[in-house]
C-alpha positions as CSV (number, residue, x, y, z in Angstrom):
1,X,109.7,113.8,103.3
2,X,108.0,113.7,106.7
3,X,104.7,115.4,107.5
4,X,104.5,117.4,110.7
5,X,102.6,120.4,112.1
6,X,104.3,123.8,112.0
7,X,104.2,124.0,115.9
8,X,106.1,120.8,116.2
9,X,109.0,121.8,114.0
10,X,110.8,123.6,116.9
11,X,109.3,121.6,119.8
12,X,111.5,119.6,122.1
13,X,111.2,115.7,122.4
14,X,108.2,114.6,124.5
15,X,108.6,112.1,127.4
16,X,106.1,109.3,127.3
17,X,105.4,106.4,129.5
18,X,106.1,102.9,128.3
19,X,103.0,100.9,127.2
20,X,101.7,98.3,129.7
21,X,99.0,95.8,129.8
22,X,95.4,96.8,130.5
23,X,95.5,95.7,134.1
24,X,99.1,96.7,134.8
25,X,100.3,99.7,136.8
26,X,103.4,101.8,136.4
27,X,106.5,100.4,138.2
28,X,107.9,102.6,140.8
29,X,111.4,103.9,140.4
30,X,113.6,102.1,142.9
31,X,116.2,104.1,144.9
32,X,118.0,103.3,148.1
33,X,117.9,106.1,150.6
34,X,119.9,105.9,153.9
35,X,118.1,107.2,157.1
36,X,114.6,108.5,157.5
37,X,112.3,109.6,154.7
38,X,113.2,112.8,153.0
39,X,110.9,115.7,153.6
40,X,109.5,117.1,150.3
41,X,109.2,120.6,151.7
42,X,106.3,123.0,150.9
43,X,105.2,121.1,147.8
44,X,104.6,117.9,149.8
45,X,101.0,116.5,149.5
46,X,99.9,115.0,152.8
47,X,97.2,113.1,151.0
48,X,99.3,111.6,148.2
49,X,98.7,108.1,149.4
50,X,94.9,108.4,149.3
51,X,92.8,107.9,146.2
52,X,89.2,109.1,145.8
53,X,86.9,108.2,142.9
54,X,83.4,109.3,142.4
55,X,83.0,107.2,139.3
56,X,81.5,103.7,139.1
57,X,83.9,100.8,138.8
58,X,82.9,98.4,136.1
59,X,84.3,94.8,136.5
60,X,84.4,92.6,133.4
61,X,84.8,88.9,134.1
62,X,86.5,86.3,131.9
63,X,83.2,85.4,130.2
64,X,82.7,88.9,129.0
65,X,79.7,89.6,131.3
66,X,79.9,92.8,133.4
67,X,78.6,93.8,136.8
68,X,77.0,97.2,136.7
69,X,75.3,99.3,134.0
70,X,75.3,97.6,130.5
71,X,75.8,100.9,128.7
72,X,79.0,101.6,130.7
73,X,80.2,98.1,129.9
74,X,79.7,98.6,126.2
75,X,81.5,102.0,126.2
76,X,84.5,100.4,128.0
77,X,84.7,97.6,125.6
78,X,84.6,99.9,122.6
79,X,87.4,102.0,124.1
80,X,89.5,99.0,124.6
81,X,88.9,97.7,121.1
82,X,89.7,101.2,119.6
83,X,93.0,101.3,121.5
84,X,94.0,97.9,120.4
85,X,93.2,98.7,116.7
86,X,95.2,101.9,116.9
87,X,98.2,100.0,118.3
88,X,98.0,97.4,115.5
89,X,97.5,99.8,112.7
90,X,100.9,100.5,111.0
91,X,101.8,104.0,110.2
92,X,102.7,104.8,106.6
93,X,106.5,105.3,106.1
94,X,106.1,106.8,102.7
95,X,104.6,110.3,102.0
96,X,103.7,111.3,98.5
97,X,102.7,115.0,98.5
98,X,100.3,114.6,95.6
99,X,98.6,111.3,96.7
100,X,98.8,111.3,100.4
101,X,96.5,113.2,102.7
102,X,96.7,116.9,101.9
103,X,98.6,119.1,104.4
104,X,96.6,121.0,106.9
105,X,96.8,124.7,107.5
106,X,99.2,124.3,110.4
107,X,101.3,121.6,108.8
108,X,104.6,121.8,106.8
109,X,106.8,119.3,105.1
110,X,110.3,118.8,106.5
111,X,113.0,117.5,104.2
112,X,114.8,114.3,105.3
113,X,118.5,115.4,105.3
114,X,119.7,111.8,104.9
115,X,118.6,111.7,101.3
116,X,120.1,115.1,100.2
117,X,123.8,115.7,99.6
118,X,123.0,119.4,99.4
119,X,119.8,121.4,100.0
120,X,119.5,125.2,100.3
121,X,116.5,127.5,100.0
122,X,116.6,131.1,98.9
123,X,113.7,133.4,99.8
124,X,112.8,135.9,97.0
125,X,111.0,139.3,97.2
126,X,108.4,138.1,94.6
127,X,107.6,134.7,93.0
128,X,109.7,133.7,90.1
129,X,108.3,131.7,87.2
130,X,111.6,130.9,85.4
131,X,115.3,130.3,86.2
132,X,118.5,129.4,84.4
133,X,122.1,128.7,85.3
134,X,125.0,131.0,84.3
135,X,128.0,129.0,83.1
136,X,131.1,129.9,85.2
137,X,134.8,129.5,85.2
138,X,135.1,127.5,88.4
139,X,135.7,124.2,86.6
140,X,133.9,121.2,85.3
141,X,132.4,118.3,87.2
142,X,132.9,119.9,90.6
143,X,132.2,117.6,93.5
144,X,133.8,119.5,96.4
145,X,132.1,121.6,99.0
146,X,131.3,124.4,99.7
147,X,129.9,124.9,96.3
148,X,129.1,128.1,94.3
149,X,126.5,128.7,91.6
150,X,125.5,131.6,89.4
151,X,121.8,131.9,88.4
152,X,119.5,134.3,86.7
153,X,115.8,134.7,87.3
154,X,113.0,137.2,87.0
155,X,110.1,138.2,89.2
156,X,106.3,138.2,89.0
157,X,105.7,141.3,91.2
158,X,102.3,142.6,92.3
159,X,102.9,145.8,90.3
160,X,104.5,145.6,86.8
161,X,106.9,148.4,87.5
162,X,108.4,146.5,90.5
163,X,109.6,143.6,88.4
164,X,113.3,142.8,88.2
165,X,115.7,140.6,86.5
166,X,117.9,139.1,89.2
167,X,121.4,137.9,88.8
168,X,122.6,135.9,91.8
169,X,125.8,134.4,93.1
170,X,125.2,131.8,95.8
171,X,128.4,130.7,97.5
172,X,129.5,128.8,100.5
173,X,126.8,126.2,99.9
174,X,127.7,123.5,102.4
175,X,127.2,119.8,102.1
176,X,124.3,118.5,104.2
177,X,125.6,117.2,107.5
178,X,123.6,114.2,108.9
179,X,123.6,113.5,112.6
180,X,124.4,110.0,113.7
181,X,122.6,108.0,116.4
182,X,124.6,109.8,119.1
183,X,123.6,113.2,117.9
184,X,127.0,114.1,116.4
185,X,127.4,115.4,112.9
186,X,129.2,112.9,110.7
187,X,130.8,113.5,107.3
188,X,133.2,111.0,105.8
189,X,135.2,113.5,103.8
190,X,136.9,116.0,106.0
191,X,137.7,118.4,103.2
192,X,133.9,118.9,102.7
193,X,133.2,120.0,106.2
194,X,132.2,123.7,106.4
195,X,130.6,125.5,109.3
196,X,130.0,128.9,107.7
197,X,126.7,130.3,106.5
198,X,125.7,130.5,102.8
199,X,126.3,133.8,101.1
200,X,124.0,135.4,98.4
201,X,125.1,138.3,96.3
202,X,122.7,139.9,93.8
203,X,122.5,142.4,91.0
204,X,119.1,143.6,89.9
205,X,118.0,145.0,86.6
206,X,114.6,146.8,86.3
207,X,111.9,145.4,84.1
208,X,108.6,146.9,82.9
209,X,106.6,143.7,83.0
210,X,106.4,140.1,84.3
211,X,108.8,137.6,82.7
212,X,107.3,134.3,81.4
213,X,110.6,132.7,80.6
214,X,114.3,133.4,80.8
215,X,117.2,131.6,79.1
216,X,121.0,132.1,79.2
217,X,123.2,131.4,76.2
218,X,125.1,128.1,76.8
219,X,128.2,129.8,75.2
220,X,128.5,132.5,77.8
221,X,131.6,131.2,79.6
222,X,133.6,130.7,76.3
223,X,132.6,133.9,74.5
224,X,132.6,136.2,77.5
225,X,129.1,137.5,76.6
226,X,126.4,136.4,79.0
227,X,123.6,136.8,76.5
228,X,120.3,136.4,78.3
229,X,116.8,136.6,76.8
230,X,113.5,137.2,78.6
231,X,110.0,136.8,77.2
232,X,107.6,139.3,78.7
233,X,103.9,139.4,79.2
234,X,103.7,142.5,77.0
235,X,105.0,140.6,74.0
236,X,108.6,142.0,74.1
237,X,111.6,139.7,74.0
238,X,114.6,141.4,75.6
239,X,118.2,140.5,75.1
240,X,120.7,141.4,77.8
241,X,124.5,141.0,78.2
242,X,125.0,140.1,81.9
243,X,128.8,139.9,81.6
244,X,129.3,143.0,83.8
245,X,127.0,141.6,86.5
246,X,128.9,138.3,86.4
247,X,132.2,140.1,86.7
248,X,131.1,142.2,89.6
249,X,130.7,139.2,91.9
250,X,134.4,138.2,91.6
251,X,136.0,141.6,91.1
252,X,135.8,143.7,94.3
253,X,135.4,147.4,93.6
254,X,134.1,146.8,90.0
255,X,131.4,149.3,89.0
256,X,128.7,148.1,86.6
257,X,128.2,150.6,83.7
258,X,124.7,152.0,83.4
259,X,124.4,150.7,79.9
260,X,124.8,147.1,81.2
261,X,121.5,147.5,83.0
262,X,119.6,148.0,79.8
263,X,118.8,145.4,77.1
264,X,121.1,145.4,74.1
265,X,118.2,144.5,71.8
266,X,114.4,144.3,71.9
267,X,112.4,142.0,69.7
268,X,109.0,143.5,68.9
269,X,107.9,141.2,66.1
270,X,105.4,139.5,68.4
271,X,103.4,142.7,68.9
272,X,101.6,142.7,72.2
273,X,101.2,138.9,72.2
274,X,103.0,137.2,75.1
275,X,104.8,133.9,74.7
276,X,106.6,131.1,76.6
277,X,108.8,129.4,74.0
278,X,112.4,130.6,74.1
279,X,115.7,129.0,73.4
280,X,119.3,129.8,72.4
281,X,121.1,127.6,69.8
282,X,123.7,125.3,71.4
283,X,125.6,125.2,68.1
284,X,125.8,128.9,67.0
285,X,128.0,130.7,69.5
286,X,127.5,134.2,68.0
287,X,123.9,134.1,69.2
288,X,120.8,132.6,67.5
289,X,117.5,132.9,69.4
290,X,114.0,131.4,68.8
291,X,111.0,132.9,70.4
292,X,107.4,131.7,70.2
293,X,104.1,133.3,71.2
294,X,100.4,132.4,72.0
295,X,99.3,132.8,68.4
296,X,101.5,130.0,67.1
297,X,104.2,132.2,65.6
298,X,108.0,131.5,66.0
299,X,110.5,134.1,65.1
300,X,114.2,133.5,64.5
301,X,116.7,136.2,65.6
302,X,120.4,136.1,64.6
303,X,123.4,138.1,65.6
304,X,125.2,139.7,62.6
305,X,128.2,142.0,62.3
306,X,125.9,145.0,62.3
307,X,123.6,143.9,65.2
308,X,120.6,141.7,65.7
309,X,118.2,140.7,62.8
310,X,114.8,139.1,63.2
311,X,113.2,137.4,60.2
312,X,110.0,139.1,59.2
313,X,108.3,135.9,58.3
314,X,107.5,133.7,61.2
315,X,107.4,129.9,61.3
316,X,103.8,128.9,61.8
317,X,100.9,126.6,61.1
318,X,97.3,127.6,60.2
319,X,95.6,126.7,63.5
320,X,97.2,129.7,65.4
321,X,97.5,127.5,68.6
322,X,99.9,128.7,71.3
323,X,103.6,127.6,71.1
324,X,104.4,126.5,74.7
325,X,108.1,125.5,74.3
326,X,110.9,125.5,71.8
327,X,114.1,123.4,71.7
328,X,117.0,123.6,69.3
329,X,118.5,120.3,68.1
330,X,121.7,119.4,69.9
331,X,123.2,118.0,66.7
332,X,121.6,119.8,63.7
333,X,122.3,123.5,63.4
334,X,119.2,124.4,61.5
335,X,116.7,122.0,63.2
336,X,114.4,122.8,66.1
337,X,111.3,121.4,67.8
338,X,108.1,123.0,69.2
339,X,105.1,121.9,71.2
340,X,101.8,123.6,71.9
341,X,98.3,123.7,73.1
342,X,97.1,121.6,70.1
343,X,98.9,118.6,71.5
344,X,101.4,118.4,68.6
345,X,105.2,118.1,68.5
346,X,106.6,119.6,65.4
347,X,110.1,119.4,63.8
348,X,111.2,122.5,61.8
349,X,114.1,123.4,59.6
350,X,115.2,127.1,59.5
351,X,116.2,126.6,55.8
352,X,112.6,126.1,54.8
353,X,111.4,129.0,52.6
354,X,107.8,128.2,53.4
355,X,108.4,128.4,57.1
356,X,106.3,125.3,57.6
357,X,107.1,122.3,59.8
358,X,108.9,119.3,58.2
359,X,107.1,116.8,60.5
360,X,104.0,117.2,62.7
361,X,103.0,114.5,65.2
362,X,100.1,114.4,67.7
363,X,101.8,113.6,71.0
364,X,98.8,114.2,73.4
365,X,95.1,114.8,73.4
366,X,95.7,117.7,75.8
367,X,98.3,120.6,75.8
368,X,102.0,119.7,75.6
369,X,103.6,122.3,77.9
370,X,107.3,121.5,77.8
371,X,109.9,119.6,75.8
372,X,113.5,118.7,76.3
373,X,116.0,117.5,73.6
374,X,118.6,115.0,75.0
375,X,122.2,116.3,75.0
376,X,123.8,112.9,74.6
377,X,121.4,111.1,72.3
378,X,120.2,113.5,69.6
379,X,117.2,111.4,68.5
380,X,115.5,111.4,72.0
381,X,113.0,114.1,72.9
382,X,111.0,114.3,76.2
383,X,107.6,116.0,76.5
384,X,105.4,116.9,79.4
385,X,101.6,117.3,79.1
386,X,98.9,119.3,80.8
387,X,97.3,116.2,82.2
388,X,100.4,115.2,84.2
389,X,101.7,112.6,81.8
390,X,105.2,112.8,80.3
391,X,107.0,110.6,77.8
392,X,110.1,110.0,75.7
393,X,110.0,110.0,71.9
394,X,112.4,108.5,69.4
395,X,112.6,111.0,66.6
396,X,113.7,108.3,64.2
397,X,110.1,107.2,64.2
398,X,108.9,110.7,63.2
399,X,107.9,110.5,59.5
400,X,105.3,112.3,57.4
401,X,102.0,110.7,57.9
402,X,103.2,108.4,60.7
403,X,101.5,108.2,64.1
404,X,104.3,107.1,66.5
405,X,103.9,106.3,70.1
406,X,106.3,107.3,72.9
407,X,109.0,104.7,73.7
408,X,108.2,105.4,77.4
409,X,105.4,107.2,79.1
410,X,104.5,107.7,82.8
411,X,101.3,108.8,84.5
412,X,102.7,109.4,87.9
413,X,102.0,113.1,88.4
414,X,98.4,114.2,88.8
415,X,98.7,117.8,87.7
416,X,100.2,119.7,84.8
417,X,103.9,119.2,84.0
418,X,105.6,122.6,84.2
419,X,109.2,121.7,83.3
420,X,111.2,118.7,82.0
421,X,114.9,118.4,81.5
422,X,117.4,115.7,80.5
423,X,120.4,115.5,82.7
424,X,123.2,116.9,80.4
425,X,125.7,114.5,81.8
426,X,123.6,111.3,81.9
427,X,121.1,110.6,79.1
428,X,119.1,108.2,81.3
429,X,118.3,110.7,84.0
430,X,115.4,113.1,83.7
431,X,114.0,115.8,86.0
432,X,110.2,116.6,85.9
433,X,108.4,119.3,87.7
434,X,104.6,119.5,88.2
435,X,101.9,121.7,89.5
436,X,101.4,119.0,92.2
437,X,104.3,120.7,94.1
438,X,106.9,118.1,93.3
439,X,110.0,117.6,91.2
440,X,110.7,114.0,90.4
441,X,113.9,112.4,89.2
442,X,113.8,109.4,86.9
443,X,116.3,106.8,85.8
444,X,115.2,105.2,82.5
445,X,118.0,102.6,82.6
446,X,116.4,100.8,85.6
447,X,114.9,97.5,84.7
448,X,113.9,95.8,87.9
449,X,113.1,92.1,87.6
450,X,109.7,90.7,88.6
451,X,110.9,89.2,91.9
452,X,112.4,92.4,93.1
453,X,109.3,94.4,92.3
454,X,107.1,91.7,94.0
455,X,109.3,91.9,97.1
456,X,109.2,95.7,97.3
457,X,105.4,95.8,96.8
458,X,104.9,93.2,99.6
459,X,107.0,95.3,102.0
460,X,105.4,98.7,101.3
461,X,101.9,99.1,99.9
462,X,102.5,102.5,98.4
463,X,105.2,101.0,96.1
464,X,102.5,99.3,94.1
465,X,101.7,102.6,92.4
466,X,105.3,103.7,91.9
467,X,107.2,102.9,88.8
468,X,110.7,101.3,89.5
469,X,112.3,104.1,87.4
470,X,111.3,106.8,89.9
471,X,114.4,107.8,91.8
472,X,113.4,110.7,94.0
473,X,110.6,113.1,94.9
474,X,111.4,116.7,95.9
475,X,108.7,118.9,97.3
476,X,108.5,122.6,96.4
477,X,105.4,124.8,96.6
478,X,104.0,125.6,93.1
479,X,107.3,124.7,91.3
480,X,107.5,126.2,87.8
481,X,111.0,125.5,86.4
482,X,113.9,123.2,87.1
483,X,117.4,123.2,85.5
484,X,120.4,121.0,85.9
485,X,123.8,122.5,86.7
486,X,126.1,121.2,83.9
487,X,129.3,121.8,86.0
488,X,128.1,120.2,89.3
489,X,127.0,116.7,88.5
490,X,123.6,115.9,89.9
491,X,122.9,119.4,91.2
492,X,119.7,121.2,90.3
493,X,118.1,124.6,90.7
494,X,114.3,125.0,90.8
495,X,112.0,127.9,91.4
496,X,108.5,128.1,92.9
497,X,106.3,130.6,94.6
498,X,108.2,130.1,97.9
499,X,111.6,130.9,96.4
500,X,114.6,129.1,94.9
501,X,115.9,125.6,95.8
502,X,119.5,124.5,95.1
503,X,119.8,120.8,95.8
504,X,121.5,117.5,95.0
505,X,120.3,114.1,96.1
506,X,122.2,111.0,97.0
507,X,120.3,109.2,94.2
508,X,122.1,111.0,91.3
């Protein structure tokens, strides 16, 4: 992404003179005119051919000696040397938001449209800390444009009573059109051309507090129940059915019942202790939810024929350290993983009568903020730490008493990892967001040979610090959460303090 000042974003191109030698003068524009000289009118300068100078002319001969004041000569030589050094100094072609010079108060980052297949920004009334994608009925592996996505998010308003749960339909999302050298928009696929403006439709549900995390059931499209859970700052975990909101977007004239704007169940087992860990089971379509809090407790809530039931005994350990994230296993119906501020990754089994972890491994010396269980390879788990590191774990090496190391670990980000997610359609691709205002995409299958790496490093100095597995860097202010869209390959939605981003790069 290129760095430029805010005033320059809308400015017109600047005309500049071509560079000449030190002793050269600009060449006059030649034009043949028949007859006498043309009168310039009232703006003609009768003294235009005269040149007056009150300054002293300093002449420097070939030996470097000067005629005139020595101090003026020194100043002139320094100016010449500074100009020559500035001309020779190459400008950096690579800008890394977290390592390059920080942006000034009047500077903004402008996205390079040539590296995005799609990029749209949605301004929100308040910052949103969490986001998730609603499964839809528009088809799988959609690659045509304009695109449509359904998302749910929740606000962090200045006053608690102003908070809302927002259900959005974003449609007519056009493909990014890149201008060629002649200034014309080019797009190889004619069917993807679309000149209309994006459309946003929203349905809002009132909330009584800030939402730390929101998750939508992955079974929503098949069951017809868009079960959505929110974890609030006041300790309550609310469960909604957003089916009516989803239906209203595609059914003109449909009226949403008042009951659909209220939660169908509230989990109060956490008391007034807030939490961040929240996840729906990908294998139990009736509804099975895990929720964790800042005192290290994890409660299991299941849907039964008579309603919702939460186990009275939580899953916990003795240290009472905060549970930061929870992930159900993609293959085992009773297995889930947690991470927390004690730097441990734990594997649990809901069948355990003692409600204790089956395996506990120290994964970091600092907090582990987020984890992601791979959809395609069920023994791979990704984790993101508070010190900016993130890694991949092989759960086959997790054994009681063992001290395994990650099979891959990266120290690229310089601030806390806020979200991490395996691409559900490609097990080698991972999205990582950080407090350094970036979302990075990684391809773990890349194995560049030594010659290729050596050549890249020699061409661009900044590449010496960049792992070859890094695919892409996306900038977003204070980004908090990033999710893949399972039905649009390569598309992501991310949220930060400046709103939502819906984007897809040419790299994935």
